[in-house]
C-alpha positions as CSV (number, residue, x, y, z in Angstrom):
1,M,76.4,-0.8,119.6
2,S,74.6,1.0,122.4
3,Y,75.4,4.4,123.7
4,K,75.0,5.9,127.2
5,R,73.8,9.5,126.9
6,G,74.9,12.2,129.4
7,V,75.9,15.8,129.6
8,T,79.5,16.8,129.9
9,D,80.7,20.2,131.2
10,V,83.6,21.6,129.2
11,R,85.3,24.7,130.5
12,V,88.5,26.6,130.5
13,S,89.4,28.1,133.9
14,R,92.8,29.5,135.0
15,R,94.5,28.1,131.8
16,V,93.2,24.6,132.3
17,L,90.8,22.8,130.0
18,W,88.3,20.6,131.9
19,V,86.3,18.0,130.0
20,G,84.1,16.5,132.7
21,E,86.7,15.3,135.3
22,A,89.7,15.3,132.9
23,A,92.1,18.3,133.1
24,Y,94.4,19.4,130.3
25,P,96.7,22.3,131.0
26,L,96.4,24.6,127.9
27,Q,100.1,25.0,127.5
28,N,100.3,21.2,126.9
29,I,97.7,21.1,124.2
30,A,99.3,20.9,120.7
31,R,96.1,20.5,118.7
32,A,92.3,20.2,119.1
33,Q,90.2,18.8,116.3
34,R,86.8,17.4,115.4
35,V,86.8,13.9,113.9
36,K,83.8,12.3,112.3
37,L,83.2,8.8,113.6
38,V,82.2,6.5,110.7
39,P,80.4,3.2,111.7
40,K,81.8,0.1,110.1
41,R,78.6,-0.6,108.1
42,G,80.2,-2.7,105.5
43,A,82.0,-5.0,108.0
44,A,78.7,-5.3,110.0
45,L,76.8,-6.3,106.8
46,R,79.5,-8.9,105.9
47,S,79.4,-10.4,109.3
48,Y,75.6,-10.5,109.2
49,V,75.5,-12.3,105.9
50,K,78.1,-14.8,107.0
51,A,76.3,-15.5,110.3
52,V,72.9,-15.9,108.6
53,L,74.3,-18.3,105.9
54,L,76.1,-20.3,108.6
55,W,72.9,-20.7,110.7
56,M,70.8,-21.6,107.7
57,L,73.4,-24.2,106.7
58,L,73.6,-25.6,110.2
59,G,69.8,-25.6,110.4
60,A,69.5,-27.4,107.2
61,V,72.1,-30.0,108.1
62,A,70.3,-30.5,111.5
63,A,66.9,-30.8,109.9
64,T,68.2,-33.3,107.4
65,A,69.8,-35.4,110.2
66,L,66.6,-35.3,112.3
67,S,64.5,-36.2,109.3
68,A,66.8,-39.1,108.5
69,A,66.4,-40.3,112.1
70,G,62.6,-40.0,111.8
71,L,62.4,-37.3,114.5
72,L,60.8,-34.6,112.4
73,R,57.8,-36.8,111.5
74,S,57.0,-37.8,115.1
75,G,56.2,-34.2,116.2
76,A,57.0,-35.2,119.8
77,S,60.7,-34.4,119.8
78,T,61.7,-31.3,121.6
79,L,65.2,-31.4,119.9
80,A,63.5,-31.1,116.4
81,G,61.3,-28.3,117.7
82,L,64.3,-26.5,119.1
83,V,66.2,-26.7,115.9
84,I,63.3,-25.5,113.8
85,F,62.7,-22.6,116.3
86,A,66.3,-21.6,117.0
87,V,67.5,-20.8,113.5
88,P,64.8,-18.1,112.8
89,V,65.2,-16.7,116.3
90,L,68.9,-16.3,115.8
91,I,68.4,-14.7,112.4
92,V,65.9,-12.2,113.8
93,F,68.3,-11.4,116.7
94,R,71.2,-10.8,114.4
95,T,68.9,-8.7,112.1
96,I,68.1,-6.4,115.0
97,R,71.7,-6.0,115.8
98,L,72.5,-5.1,112.2
99,I,69.8,-2.5,112.2
100,G,71.3,-1.1,115.4
101,V,74.6,-0.6,113.5
102,L,73.1,0.8,110.2
103,L,70.7,3.4,111.7
104,P,72.6,5.5,114.2
105,R,73.2,9.1,113.3
106,Q,76.5,10.5,112.6
107,L,78.8,11.1,115.7
108,Y,81.7,13.5,116.2
109,A,84.6,13.3,118.6
110,L,86.5,16.1,120.1
111,I,90.2,15.0,120.0
112,I,92.7,16.7,122.2
113,E,96.4,16.1,121.2
114,T,99.1,16.8,123.7
115,A,102.8,15.9,123.5
116,G,101.7,12.3,124.2
117,T,98.8,10.3,122.6
118,P,95.8,12.0,121.1
119,R,92.7,11.5,123.3
120,A,89.0,11.5,122.4
121,A,87.8,14.0,125.0
122,L,84.2,13.6,124.2
123,V,81.8,12.2,121.6
124,S,78.6,14.0,120.5
125,A,76.0,14.0,117.8
126,D,76.1,17.8,117.6
127,E,78.8,18.6,115.0
128,S,78.5,22.4,115.4
129,Q,79.0,22.2,119.2
130,V,82.0,20.1,118.8
131,L,83.4,22.4,116.2
132,E,82.7,25.4,118.4
133,L,84.6,23.7,121.2
134,V,87.6,23.3,118.9
135,H,87.6,27.1,118.1
136,L,87.1,28.0,121.8
137,I,90.0,25.8,123.0
138,M,92.3,27.1,120.3
139,D,91.3,30.6,121.1
140,A,91.9,30.0,124.8
141,I,95.5,28.8,124.1
142,D,96.2,32.0,122.5
143,N,94.3,34.3,124.9
144,Q,95.8,34.1,128.5
145,K,92.6,35.5,130.0
146,A,90.1,33.4,128.1
147,E,87.5,31.5,130.1
148,F,84.4,29.6,128.9
149,H,81.9,27.1,130.1
150,M,79.7,24.8,127.9
151,R,77.4,21.9,128.6
152,V,77.5,19.3,125.8
153,E,75.2,16.3,125.3
154,T,77.6,13.4,124.9
155,L,77.5,9.7,124.3
156,H,79.7,7.1,126.0
157,M,80.6,4.2,123.8
158,G,82.0,1.1,125.6
159,D,84.1,0.9,128.7
160,K,87.0,3.1,129.7
161,I,90.0,1.0,130.3
162,Q,92.8,2.4,132.5
163,Q,96.2,0.8,132.6
164,F,99.3,2.2,134.3
165,G,102.5,0.4,133.7
166,D,102.0,-3.2,134.4
167,Q,99.2,-2.6,136.9
168,N,95.8,-3.0,135.3
169,A,93.2,-0.9,137.0
170,G,90.6,-2.8,135.1
171,R,87.2,-1.3,133.9
172,A,86.5,2.2,135.1
173,T,82.8,2.8,135.7
174,K,80.8,5.8,136.9
């Protein structure tokens, strides 16, 4: 999974929490918390093994069929060359994707819970900064005069989907 890096301004001003362009009135916030995001490494590994075994099986079946038809010995068949070339390329591609899932560092989300659905306000690799934000937000809820501003290096994972009632606004991009 790829991440898009950026910097998000998080601030409390006049009893409103701003996370980038999203505004949360402090009186509506019931809870703020840091959540550790755990990649699904086991599922990725199982998927990898299944795909590699399937490609190897399909490659062996194709090679056997081509050999029985006499196409592997001729050396002139582009179909035979494609089969022999495609399976290792697919396995290498899938291996690179697996490494991309297994190697990323730990990520942490700032979750803001209101009377409605909890929302992941931001995702960062800096646990201490996310934890500090939780404390600052909860302090601002109790302190009417509290204001702060912090810039957080964040990661965006995937697309934001917005839907209001039965009207789908589609994919929101910046």
